[in-house]
TORDREN-969702 format. One line per field, with one value per residue: residue number from 0; residue in one letter; x, y, z of N, C-alpha, C, O in turn. Coordinates in nm, 3 decimals, always signed. Each point is the difference from the previous one (the first is absolute). Layout:
N
resi = [NUM / ...]
resn = [A / ...]
nu = [X / ...]
nv = [Y / ...]
nw = [Z / ...]
cau = [X / ...]
cav = [Y / ...]
caw = [Z / ...]
cu = [X / ...]
cv = [Y / ...]
cw = [Z / ...]
ou = [X / ...]
ov = [Y / ...]
ow = [Z / ...]
This chain:
159
resi = [0 / 1 / 2 / 3 / 4 / 5 / 6 / 7 / 8 / 9 / 10 / 11 / 12 / 13 / 14 / 15 / 16 / 17 / 18 / 19 / 20 / 21 / 22 / 23 / 24 / 25 / 26 / 27 / 28 / 29 / 30 / 31 / 32 / 33 / 34 / 35 / 36 / 37 / 38 / 39 / 40 / 41 / 42 / 43 / 44 / 45 / 46 / 47 / 48 / 49 / 50 / 51 / 52 / 53 / 54 / 55 / 56 / 57 / 58 / 59 / 60 / 61 / 62 / 63 / 64 / 65 / 66 / 67 / 68 / 69 / 70 / 71 / 72 / 73 / 74 / 75 / 76 / 77 / 78 / 79 / 80 / 81 / 82 / 83 / 84 / 85 / 86 / 87 / 88 / 89 / 90 / 91 / 92 / 93 / 94 / 95 / 96 / 97 / 98 / 99 / 100 / 101 / 102 / 103 / 104 / 105 / 106 / 107 / 108 / 109 / 110 / 111 / 112 / 113 / 114 / 115 / 116 / 117 / 118 / 119 / 120 / 121 / 122 / 123 / 124 / 125 / 126 / 127 / 128 / 129 / 130 / 131 / 132 / 133 / 134 / 135 / 136 / 137 / 138 / 139 / 140 / 141 / 142 / 143 / 144 / 145 / 146 / 147 / 148 / 149 / 150 / 151 / 152 / 153 / 154 / 155 / 156 / 157 / 158]
resn = [M / T / H / K / H / R / R / G / L / S / V / T / L / A / L / A / M / A / V / G / V / A / A / C / E / P / S / D / R / T / P / G / L / W / L / S / G / E / V / V / D / P / L / P / S / D / W / G / F / T / G / D / H / R / E / I / A / I / E / V / S / T / P / Y / L / V / P / H / S / V / T / I / W / C / A / S / L / D / G / D / L / Y / L / G / A / R / D / P / E / S / K / N / W / P / S / Y / V / D / S / N / P / D / V / V / L / K / I / G / D / S / I / Y / E / A / R / L / E / K / L / D / D / Q / E / T / I / A / A / L / Q / P / V / Y / A / E / K / Y / E / L / P / A / R / D / P / S / A / P / I / T / T / R / Y / W / K / V / V / P / R / S / S]
nu = [+1.833 / +0.161 / +0.065 / +0.212 / +0.053 / +0.011 / +0.185 / +0.182 / +0.011 / +0.066 / +0.207 / +0.155 / -0.003 / +0.118 / +0.208 / +0.069 / -0.004 / +0.160 / +0.185 / +0.007 / +0.067 / +0.206 / +0.090 / -0.109 / +0.015 / -0.160 / +0.179 / -0.200 / +0.225 / -0.040 / +0.136 / -0.209 / -0.038 / +0.045 / -0.201 / +0.020 / -0.110 / -0.104 / -0.067 / +0.037 / -0.191 / -0.035 / +0.033 / +0.164 / -0.174 / +0.066 / +0.080 / -0.214 / -0.068 / -0.037 / -0.201 / -0.103 / -0.024 / +0.126 / +0.016 / +0.021 / -0.104 / +0.188 / -0.178 / +0.199 / -0.128 / +0.096 / +0.134 / +0.037 / -0.218 / +0.114 / -0.130 / -0.149 / +0.144 / -0.205 / +0.141 / -0.197 / +0.011 / -0.119 / -0.127 / -0.094 / -0.054 / -0.092 / +0.138 / +0.074 / +0.044 / +0.123 / +0.052 / +0.123 / +0.028 / +0.110 / -0.036 / -0.213 / +0.029 / -0.072 / -0.195 / +0.063 / -0.009 / +0.100 / +0.231 / +0.064 / +0.009 / +0.191 / +0.166 / +0.034 / -0.183 / +0.037 / -0.139 / +0.208 / -0.214 / +0.169 / -0.193 / +0.170 / -0.164 / -0.119 / -0.090 / +0.125 / -0.164 / +0.180 / -0.175 / +0.188 / -0.116 / +0.095 / +0.104 / -0.198 / -0.148 / +0.034 / -0.174 / +0.002 / +0.086 / -0.140 / -0.129 / +0.087 / +0.040 / -0.180 / -0.077 / +0.068 / -0.078 / -0.218 / -0.086 / +0.021 / -0.211 / -0.148 / +0.205 / -0.097 / -0.169 / +0.214 / -0.174 / +0.100 / -0.012 / +0.213 / -0.142 / +0.039 / -0.218 / +0.123 / -0.176 / -0.029 / -0.128 / -0.022 / +0.103 / -0.220 / +0.097 / +0.162 / -0.203]
nv = [-0.088 / -0.063 / +0.188 / +0.012 / -0.111 / +0.143 / +0.098 / -0.048 / +0.001 / +0.191 / +0.061 / -0.076 / +0.108 / +0.187 / -0.021 / -0.067 / +0.155 / +0.150 / -0.079 / +0.031 / +0.208 / +0.082 / -0.090 / +0.173 / +0.176 / -0.165 / -0.108 / -0.010 / +0.032 / +0.207 / -0.172 / -0.079 / +0.199 / +0.177 / -0.084 / +0.172 / +0.091 / +0.117 / +0.007 / -0.179 / +0.130 / -0.185 / -0.199 / +0.052 / +0.119 / +0.230 / -0.198 / +0.008 / +0.079 / -0.209 / -0.015 / +0.125 / -0.182 / +0.161 / +0.192 / -0.191 / +0.092 / -0.097 / +0.028 / -0.076 / -0.147 / +0.137 / -0.160 / +0.118 / -0.084 / -0.098 / +0.165 / -0.130 / +0.161 / -0.071 / +0.036 / +0.071 / -0.213 / +0.143 / -0.168 / +0.115 / -0.121 / +0.065 / +0.174 / -0.210 / -0.016 / +0.042 / -0.148 / +0.139 / -0.219 / +0.170 / -0.207 / -0.059 / -0.178 / +0.084 / -0.047 / +0.208 / +0.188 / -0.101 / +0.035 / +0.202 / -0.009 / -0.086 / +0.152 / +0.114 / -0.125 / +0.001 / +0.078 / +0.053 / +0.035 / +0.003 / +0.107 / +0.016 / +0.136 / -0.124 / +0.076 / -0.189 / +0.019 / -0.101 / -0.123 / -0.108 / +0.008 / -0.152 / +0.101 / -0.078 / +0.160 / -0.214 / -0.081 / -0.031 / -0.166 / -0.192 / -0.014 / -0.098 / -0.213 / -0.092 / -0.086 / -0.191 / -0.209 / -0.050 / -0.079 / -0.222 / -0.029 / -0.097 / -0.068 / -0.009 / -0.006 / -0.027 / -0.017 / -0.006 / +0.236 / -0.073 / -0.098 / +0.189 / +0.003 / +0.118 / -0.144 / +0.233 / -0.123 / +0.185 / -0.009 / +0.013 / +0.185 / -0.150 / -0.062]
nw = [+4.311 / -0.160 / +0.078 / +0.007 / +0.199 / +0.168 / +0.008 / +0.100 / +0.216 / +0.049 / -0.010 / +0.126 / +0.200 / +0.022 / +0.026 / +0.204 / +0.144 / +0.012 / +0.093 / +0.221 / +0.063 / +0.002 / +0.166 / +0.068 / -0.121 / -0.029 / -0.082 / -0.078 / -0.056 / -0.008 / +0.091 / +0.061 / +0.083 / +0.141 / +0.061 / -0.165 / +0.178 / -0.179 / +0.218 / -0.111 / +0.070 / -0.099 / +0.062 / -0.152 / -0.045 / -0.016 / -0.082 / -0.071 / +0.207 / +0.088 / -0.085 / +0.160 / +0.091 / -0.096 / +0.120 / +0.097 / +0.168 / +0.004 / +0.141 / -0.002 / +0.087 / +0.137 / -0.092 / -0.169 / -0.041 / -0.134 / +0.038 / -0.112 / -0.082 / -0.080 / -0.167 / -0.052 / -0.078 / -0.146 / +0.098 / -0.157 / +0.187 / -0.171 / -0.083 / -0.089 / +0.223 / -0.190 / +0.157 / -0.120 / +0.043 / -0.135 / -0.077 / +0.039 / -0.129 / -0.188 / +0.051 / +0.034 / -0.134 / -0.179 / +0.019 / -0.070 / -0.218 / -0.065 / +0.009 / -0.177 / +0.049 / +0.215 / -0.147 / -0.064 / -0.016 / -0.144 / +0.045 / -0.154 / +0.010 / -0.150 / +0.200 / -0.045 / +0.169 / -0.066 / -0.107 / +0.063 / -0.206 / +0.139 / -0.178 / +0.081 / +0.048 / -0.012 / +0.106 / +0.205 / +0.112 / +0.000 / +0.176 / +0.178 / -0.022 / -0.061 / +0.196 / +0.101 / -0.090 / +0.042 / +0.192 / +0.010 / -0.078 / +0.111 / +0.013 / -0.217 / +0.146 / +0.000 / -0.139 / -0.185 / -0.029 / +0.058 / +0.163 / -0.110 / -0.076 / +0.152 / +0.042 / -0.011 / +0.139 / -0.131 / +0.188 / +0.027 / +0.077 / +0.090 / +0.030]
cau = [+0.016 / +0.038 / -0.084 / +0.045 / -0.059 / -0.143 / -0.051 / +0.014 / -0.100 / -0.123 / +0.014 / -0.015 / -0.130 / -0.078 / +0.029 / -0.065 / -0.142 / -0.039 / +0.012 / -0.097 / -0.123 / +0.004 / +0.002 / -0.104 / -0.086 / +0.075 / -0.008 / +0.036 / +0.054 / +0.067 / -0.098 / -0.007 / -0.048 / -0.142 / -0.077 / -0.079 / -0.111 / -0.125 / -0.051 / -0.159 / -0.081 / +0.047 / +0.060 / -0.087 / -0.064 / +0.049 / +0.137 / +0.017 / +0.082 / +0.129 / +0.039 / +0.069 / +0.124 / +0.095 / +0.066 / -0.045 / +0.099 / -0.037 / +0.083 / -0.015 / +0.050 / +0.129 / +0.038 / +0.086 / -0.080 / +0.010 / -0.075 / +0.080 / -0.103 / +0.053 / -0.083 / -0.041 / -0.106 / -0.137 / -0.098 / -0.136 / -0.088 / -0.141 / -0.008 / +0.100 / +0.151 / +0.078 / +0.138 / +0.099 / +0.149 / +0.055 / +0.107 / -0.003 / +0.113 / +0.115 / -0.039 / -0.040 / -0.122 / -0.099 / +0.015 / -0.051 / -0.146 / -0.040 / +0.007 / -0.096 / -0.066 / -0.048 / +0.079 / -0.045 / +0.017 / +0.007 / -0.042 / -0.006 / +0.031 / -0.070 / +0.049 / -0.097 / +0.048 / -0.069 / +0.062 / +0.020 / -0.039 / +0.068 / -0.095 / +0.035 / -0.106 / +0.038 / -0.092 / +0.032 / +0.144 / +0.003 / -0.077 / +0.083 / +0.132 / -0.014 / -0.021 / +0.144 / +0.068 / -0.050 / +0.047 / +0.156 / +0.056 / +0.086 / -0.029 / -0.063 / +0.068 / -0.014 / -0.078 / +0.067 / +0.105 / -0.030 / -0.029 / +0.107 / -0.055 / -0.091 / -0.111 / -0.074 / -0.112 / -0.001 / -0.115 / -0.002 / +0.045 / -0.112 / -0.047]
cav = [+0.018 / +0.136 / +0.080 / -0.040 / -0.118 / +0.010 / +0.070 / -0.128 / -0.095 / +0.062 / -0.020 / -0.146 / -0.051 / +0.053 / -0.059 / -0.131 / +0.016 / +0.047 / -0.117 / -0.090 / +0.069 / -0.004 / -0.118 / -0.069 / -0.061 / -0.065 / +0.058 / -0.096 / -0.104 / +0.048 / -0.031 / +0.091 / -0.045 / +0.032 / +0.071 / +0.102 / +0.051 / -0.006 / -0.131 / -0.013 / -0.104 / -0.143 / -0.041 / +0.025 / -0.120 / -0.032 / +0.034 / +0.013 / +0.131 / -0.039 / -0.003 / +0.130 / -0.005 / -0.098 / -0.059 / +0.032 / -0.037 / -0.089 / -0.010 / -0.106 / -0.019 / -0.105 / -0.065 / +0.092 / +0.108 / +0.121 / -0.035 / -0.007 / +0.024 / -0.014 / +0.025 / -0.115 / +0.019 / -0.058 / -0.010 / -0.014 / -0.092 / -0.011 / +0.085 / -0.028 / +0.037 / -0.101 / +0.041 / -0.119 / -0.004 / -0.089 / -0.074 / +0.047 / -0.050 / +0.097 / +0.108 / -0.012 / +0.024 / -0.114 / -0.095 / +0.093 / +0.004 / -0.140 / -0.001 / +0.107 / +0.055 / +0.134 / +0.085 / +0.141 / +0.030 / +0.129 / +0.021 / +0.145 / +0.067 / -0.076 / -0.124 / -0.098 / -0.091 / -0.111 / -0.135 / -0.067 / -0.129 / -0.070 / -0.037 / -0.134 / -0.036 / -0.006 / +0.072 / +0.150 / +0.030 / -0.001 / +0.121 / +0.114 / +0.012 / +0.085 / +0.140 / +0.040 / +0.021 / +0.110 / +0.119 / +0.017 / -0.025 / -0.104 / -0.100 / -0.118 / -0.121 / -0.142 / -0.087 / -0.110 / +0.038 / +0.023 / +0.131 / +0.048 / +0.110 / -0.031 / +0.107 / +0.004 / +0.076 / +0.091 / -0.008 / +0.075 / -0.064 / -0.065 / +0.088]
caw = [-0.144 / -0.033 / -0.095 / -0.118 / -0.020 / -0.007 / -0.136 / -0.107 / +0.010 / -0.039 / -0.141 / -0.036 / +0.017 / -0.097 / -0.132 / -0.012 / +0.005 / -0.137 / -0.105 / +0.009 / -0.049 / -0.146 / -0.045 / +0.060 / -0.107 / -0.114 / -0.128 / -0.115 / +0.065 / +0.130 / +0.105 / +0.106 / +0.125 / +0.011 / -0.108 / +0.057 / -0.071 / +0.078 / -0.002 / -0.059 / +0.062 / -0.031 / -0.142 / -0.121 / -0.039 / -0.149 / -0.002 / -0.140 / -0.024 / +0.011 / -0.125 / -0.037 / +0.073 / -0.056 / +0.118 / +0.140 / +0.113 / +0.117 / +0.116 / +0.080 / +0.137 / +0.000 / +0.125 / +0.068 / +0.053 / -0.095 / -0.129 / -0.111 / -0.098 / -0.140 / -0.108 / -0.050 / -0.099 / +0.048 / -0.098 / +0.042 / -0.080 / +0.035 / +0.117 / +0.099 / -0.031 / +0.018 / -0.014 / -0.045 / +0.010 / -0.091 / +0.060 / +0.137 / +0.080 / -0.008 / +0.061 / +0.142 / +0.043 / -0.007 / +0.105 / +0.118 / -0.009 / +0.041 / +0.153 / +0.054 / -0.128 / +0.005 / -0.078 / -0.033 / -0.145 / -0.043 / -0.133 / -0.011 / +0.124 / +0.107 / +0.067 / +0.017 / +0.077 / -0.053 / +0.003 / -0.115 / +0.004 / -0.114 / -0.095 / -0.043 / -0.079 / -0.141 / -0.112 / +0.037 / -0.056 / -0.151 / -0.030 / +0.042 / -0.088 / -0.117 / +0.042 / +0.012 / -0.129 / -0.069 / +0.075 / -0.013 / -0.146 / +0.011 / -0.114 / +0.038 / +0.067 / -0.046 / +0.090 / +0.025 / +0.060 / +0.135 / +0.049 / +0.075 / +0.078 / +0.109 / -0.002 / +0.104 / -0.008 / +0.108 / +0.086 / +0.127 / +0.127 / +0.083 / +0.105]
cu = [+0.027 / -0.109 / +0.031 / -0.060 / -0.156 / -0.037 / +0.028 / -0.107 / -0.141 / +0.000 / -0.028 / -0.153 / -0.099 / +0.023 / -0.066 / -0.140 / -0.031 / +0.010 / -0.097 / -0.155 / -0.007 / -0.002 / -0.127 / -0.085 / +0.081 / -0.003 / +0.060 / +0.044 / +0.055 / -0.108 / -0.002 / -0.051 / -0.147 / -0.055 / -0.077 / -0.109 / -0.129 / -0.048 / -0.133 / -0.034 / -0.138 / +0.064 / -0.107 / -0.085 / +0.026 / +0.140 / +0.030 / +0.086 / +0.157 / +0.057 / +0.083 / +0.131 / +0.093 / +0.069 / -0.056 / +0.109 / -0.066 / +0.104 / -0.026 / +0.081 / +0.124 / +0.030 / +0.096 / -0.059 / +0.011 / -0.078 / +0.080 / -0.116 / +0.077 / -0.109 / -0.051 / -0.113 / -0.124 / -0.089 / -0.138 / -0.086 / -0.137 / -0.010 / +0.074 / +0.130 / +0.090 / +0.162 / +0.074 / +0.137 / +0.056 / +0.117 / +0.005 / +0.108 / +0.118 / -0.026 / -0.017 / -0.150 / -0.117 / +0.002 / -0.048 / -0.149 / -0.049 / +0.004 / -0.113 / -0.071 / -0.054 / +0.100 / -0.061 / +0.028 / -0.024 / -0.039 / -0.021 / +0.041 / -0.074 / +0.061 / -0.124 / +0.066 / -0.081 / +0.083 / +0.013 / -0.044 / +0.074 / -0.094 / +0.053 / -0.099 / +0.052 / -0.084 / +0.017 / +0.125 / -0.002 / -0.077 / +0.089 / +0.112 / -0.042 / -0.024 / +0.119 / +0.076 / -0.051 / +0.056 / +0.158 / +0.063 / +0.095 / -0.030 / -0.091 / +0.065 / -0.025 / -0.074 / +0.087 / +0.126 / -0.051 / -0.036 / +0.111 / -0.032 / -0.097 / -0.099 / -0.059 / -0.124 / -0.014 / -0.141 / -0.005 / +0.062 / -0.107 / -0.019 / +0.039]
cv = [+0.147 / +0.070 / -0.046 / -0.119 / -0.002 / +0.077 / -0.102 / -0.087 / +0.066 / +0.018 / -0.125 / -0.047 / +0.083 / -0.039 / -0.127 / +0.025 / +0.053 / -0.111 / -0.080 / +0.029 / -0.005 / -0.141 / -0.092 / -0.062 / -0.048 / +0.094 / -0.075 / -0.132 / +0.006 / -0.020 / +0.128 / -0.043 / +0.030 / +0.059 / +0.089 / +0.043 / -0.022 / -0.144 / -0.003 / -0.117 / +0.015 / -0.020 / +0.026 / -0.126 / -0.040 / +0.064 / +0.048 / +0.127 / -0.023 / -0.019 / +0.111 / +0.001 / -0.126 / -0.075 / +0.040 / -0.050 / -0.091 / -0.001 / -0.136 / -0.005 / -0.100 / -0.046 / +0.089 / +0.129 / +0.129 / -0.016 / +0.001 / +0.037 / +0.006 / +0.047 / -0.125 / +0.031 / -0.064 / +0.002 / -0.007 / -0.089 / -0.008 / +0.086 / -0.040 / +0.044 / -0.116 / +0.050 / -0.126 / +0.024 / -0.108 / -0.062 / +0.038 / -0.055 / +0.090 / +0.123 / -0.022 / +0.017 / -0.099 / -0.095 / +0.069 / -0.009 / -0.144 / +0.001 / +0.100 / +0.050 / +0.147 / +0.102 / +0.148 / +0.042 / +0.157 / +0.011 / +0.141 / +0.048 / -0.068 / -0.144 / -0.092 / -0.101 / -0.134 / -0.117 / -0.070 / -0.145 / -0.063 / -0.058 / -0.152 / -0.036 / +0.016 / +0.079 / +0.154 / +0.028 / +0.016 / +0.127 / +0.130 / +0.015 / +0.091 / +0.157 / +0.061 / +0.032 / +0.131 / +0.129 / +0.039 / -0.024 / -0.122 / -0.118 / -0.106 / -0.110 / -0.135 / -0.086 / -0.128 / +0.017 / +0.004 / +0.132 / +0.040 / +0.102 / -0.041 / +0.129 / -0.009 / +0.099 / +0.095 / -0.014 / +0.074 / -0.081 / -0.048 / +0.109 / -0.062]
cw = [-0.013 / -0.090 / -0.135 / -0.036 / -0.009 / -0.127 / -0.121 / +0.028 / -0.036 / -0.152 / -0.055 / +0.012 / -0.093 / -0.129 / -0.010 / -0.003 / -0.149 / -0.098 / +0.039 / -0.041 / -0.162 / -0.044 / +0.040 / -0.114 / -0.105 / -0.122 / -0.109 / +0.042 / +0.131 / +0.111 / +0.111 / +0.116 / +0.016 / -0.111 / +0.076 / -0.099 / +0.082 / -0.010 / -0.041 / +0.065 / -0.004 / -0.144 / -0.090 / -0.042 / -0.143 / -0.008 / -0.139 / -0.024 / -0.004 / -0.152 / -0.036 / +0.071 / -0.050 / +0.113 / +0.111 / +0.095 / +0.094 / +0.112 / +0.074 / +0.132 / -0.027 / +0.126 / +0.079 / +0.041 / -0.080 / -0.119 / -0.118 / -0.112 / -0.148 / -0.085 / -0.066 / -0.106 / +0.072 / -0.111 / +0.071 / -0.104 / +0.069 / +0.141 / +0.097 / -0.039 / +0.029 / -0.031 / -0.026 / +0.020 / -0.091 / +0.073 / +0.151 / +0.088 / -0.003 / +0.071 / +0.164 / +0.038 / -0.005 / +0.121 / +0.121 / -0.016 / +0.038 / +0.156 / +0.052 / -0.131 / +0.020 / -0.053 / -0.009 / -0.149 / -0.012 / -0.143 / -0.019 / +0.142 / +0.112 / +0.054 / +0.020 / +0.083 / -0.030 / +0.038 / -0.133 / +0.025 / -0.120 / -0.088 / -0.062 / -0.112 / -0.154 / -0.090 / +0.027 / -0.058 / -0.155 / -0.043 / +0.016 / -0.081 / -0.120 / +0.048 / +0.038 / -0.125 / -0.056 / +0.067 / -0.006 / -0.133 / +0.007 / -0.124 / +0.064 / +0.067 / -0.068 / +0.101 / +0.057 / +0.105 / +0.162 / +0.047 / +0.090 / +0.098 / +0.101 / +0.004 / +0.143 / -0.020 / +0.122 / +0.066 / +0.124 / +0.103 / +0.082 / +0.112 / +0.126]
ou = [-0.059 / -0.073 / -0.101 / -0.054 / -0.062 / -0.109 / -0.080 / -0.057 / -0.088 / -0.106 / -0.088 / -0.056 / -0.097 / -0.099 / -0.063 / -0.062 / -0.090 / -0.086 / -0.055 / -0.082 / -0.099 / -0.050 / +0.007 / -0.041 / +0.106 / -0.086 / +0.120 / -0.085 / +0.042 / -0.103 / +0.093 / -0.005 / -0.083 / +0.069 / -0.045 / +0.007 / -0.005 / +0.011 / -0.076 / +0.065 / -0.045 / +0.006 / -0.118 / +0.055 / -0.018 / +0.019 / +0.119 / +0.066 / +0.077 / +0.122 / +0.084 / +0.068 / -0.025 / +0.020 / -0.038 / +0.094 / -0.118 / +0.120 / -0.118 / +0.098 / -0.003 / -0.048 / +0.018 / +0.072 / -0.057 / +0.033 / +0.106 / -0.108 / +0.117 / -0.114 / +0.082 / -0.050 / +0.005 / +0.018 / -0.007 / -0.007 / -0.004 / -0.066 / +0.006 / +0.033 / -0.019 / +0.030 / -0.030 / +0.046 / -0.024 / +0.069 / +0.106 / +0.032 / +0.083 / +0.094 / -0.037 / -0.056 / -0.093 / -0.103 / -0.052 / -0.068 / -0.113 / -0.079 / -0.057 / +0.058 / -0.041 / +0.112 / -0.117 / +0.114 / -0.088 / +0.076 / -0.089 / +0.100 / +0.025 / +0.060 / -0.109 / +0.104 / -0.121 / +0.107 / -0.085 / +0.033 / -0.015 / -0.090 / +0.107 / +0.032 / +0.003 / +0.050 / +0.005 / +0.012 / +0.060 / +0.033 / -0.008 / +0.032 / +0.081 / +0.026 / +0.021 / +0.066 / +0.083 / +0.062 / +0.044 / +0.121 / +0.111 / -0.113 / +0.006 / +0.107 / -0.114 / +0.053 / -0.020 / +0.053 / -0.114 / +0.047 / +0.029 / +0.086 / -0.097 / +0.042 / -0.010 / +0.013 / +0.005 / -0.103 / +0.111 / -0.021 / -0.115 / +0.095 / -0.029]
ov = [+0.086 / -0.068 / -0.028 / -0.005 / -0.067 / -0.021 / -0.013 / -0.043 / -0.075 / -0.024 / -0.014 / -0.067 / -0.059 / -0.007 / -0.024 / -0.071 / -0.053 / -0.009 / -0.058 / -0.081 / -0.041 / -0.014 / -0.121 / -0.115 / +0.054 / +0.088 / -0.025 / -0.076 / -0.101 / +0.068 / +0.080 / -0.122 / -0.070 / +0.065 / -0.035 / -0.025 / -0.058 / -0.062 / +0.089 / -0.105 / +0.103 / +0.092 / -0.013 / -0.110 / -0.112 / +0.117 / +0.017 / +0.015 / +0.086 / +0.001 / -0.010 / +0.101 / -0.118 / -0.121 / +0.117 / -0.065 / +0.014 / -0.013 / -0.017 / +0.074 / -0.099 / +0.054 / -0.026 / +0.093 / +0.100 / -0.093 / +0.063 / -0.059 / +0.033 / +0.002 / -0.092 / +0.112 / -0.085 / +0.077 / -0.060 / +0.023 / -0.038 / -0.045 / +0.077 / +0.025 / -0.069 / +0.086 / -0.111 / +0.113 / -0.119 / +0.075 / +0.045 / +0.064 / -0.005 / +0.079 / -0.110 / -0.079 / +0.007 / -0.055 / -0.069 / +0.001 / -0.014 / -0.073 / -0.020 / +0.079 / +0.059 / +0.002 / +0.028 / -0.001 / +0.057 / -0.047 / +0.056 / -0.050 / +0.030 / -0.083 / +0.050 / -0.053 / -0.001 / +0.005 / +0.023 / -0.062 / +0.047 / -0.073 / -0.016 / -0.096 / +0.112 / +0.071 / +0.075 / +0.093 / +0.089 / +0.057 / +0.094 / +0.116 / +0.090 / +0.096 / +0.117 / +0.104 / +0.079 / +0.086 / +0.114 / +0.003 / +0.005 / -0.007 / -0.037 / -0.044 / -0.038 / -0.027 / -0.042 / -0.098 / +0.034 / +0.101 / -0.075 / +0.042 / -0.070 / +0.114 / -0.106 / +0.098 / -0.049 / -0.001 / +0.028 / -0.121 / +0.044 / +0.073 / +0.055]
ow = [+0.064 / -0.072 / -0.065 / -0.111 / -0.082 / -0.052 / -0.092 / -0.101 / -0.040 / -0.058 / -0.085 / -0.088 / -0.047 / -0.073 / -0.103 / -0.078 / -0.064 / -0.088 / -0.093 / -0.042 / -0.060 / -0.112 / -0.019 / +0.016 / -0.032 / -0.010 / -0.005 / +0.046 / +0.056 / +0.004 / +0.012 / +0.015 / -0.058 / -0.078 / +0.109 / -0.120 / +0.108 / -0.105 / +0.038 / -0.002 / +0.050 / -0.081 / +0.030 / +0.006 / -0.049 / +0.035 / -0.027 / -0.103 / -0.041 / -0.016 / -0.089 / -0.020 / +0.026 / -0.010 / +0.004 / -0.044 / +0.034 / -0.020 / +0.032 / +0.008 / -0.074 / +0.099 / +0.119 / +0.036 / +0.043 / -0.073 / +0.001 / -0.004 / -0.017 / +0.045 / -0.002 / -0.006 / +0.089 / -0.094 / +0.107 / -0.121 / +0.117 / +0.093 / +0.097 / -0.116 / +0.100 / -0.084 / +0.045 / -0.012 / +0.019 / +0.069 / +0.043 / +0.100 / +0.091 / +0.003 / +0.043 / +0.076 / +0.081 / +0.041 / +0.088 / +0.103 / +0.047 / +0.059 / +0.107 / -0.075 / -0.100 / +0.052 / +0.026 / -0.047 / +0.063 / -0.084 / +0.065 / +0.051 / +0.117 / -0.069 / +0.030 / -0.040 / +0.022 / +0.061 / -0.087 / +0.101 / -0.113 / +0.043 / -0.057 / -0.071 / -0.051 / -0.087 / -0.098 / -0.079 / -0.060 / -0.103 / -0.079 / -0.027 / -0.019 / -0.072 / -0.031 / -0.013 / -0.045 / -0.063 / -0.007 / -0.017 / -0.054 / -0.049 / +0.117 / -0.041 / -0.025 / +0.108 / +0.114 / +0.053 / +0.033 / -0.052 / +0.093 / +0.077 / -0.027 / -0.018 / +0.061 / -0.074 / +0.113 / -0.068 / +0.045 / +0.006 / -0.004 / +0.028 / +0.107]
């Protein structure tokens, strides 16, 4: 390999690394890769502080071995933290959670390694929906309309 080719390869690698580092975390509707920050362990016993955070980030494992992260909404109910995905069939990350429920959450500058449990309890969902509506200033939901959001409860990972 000539010096000119090595220099071109070095510039290309440096540029790819810079783009990769810059594109690691999600922003608004732009997905990212790895989340970074200081890991908090154990998980909080009361997630009420998340009311101060309009968006959080979630990192999920993918079948192609590169993490996928997006920004999402969350709500705390009775000290527990819940995540929701509206129209989950139209997004990739909920199916990745179906395959591997271990996730990384970024709230503020802190990282939480957690597990998501799919929420099927209709009473909890009914109590959670107005919490989301109030936090995100959403219109009241028509009780006769089908539920188009899938919810998960954030729990500790299994040891």
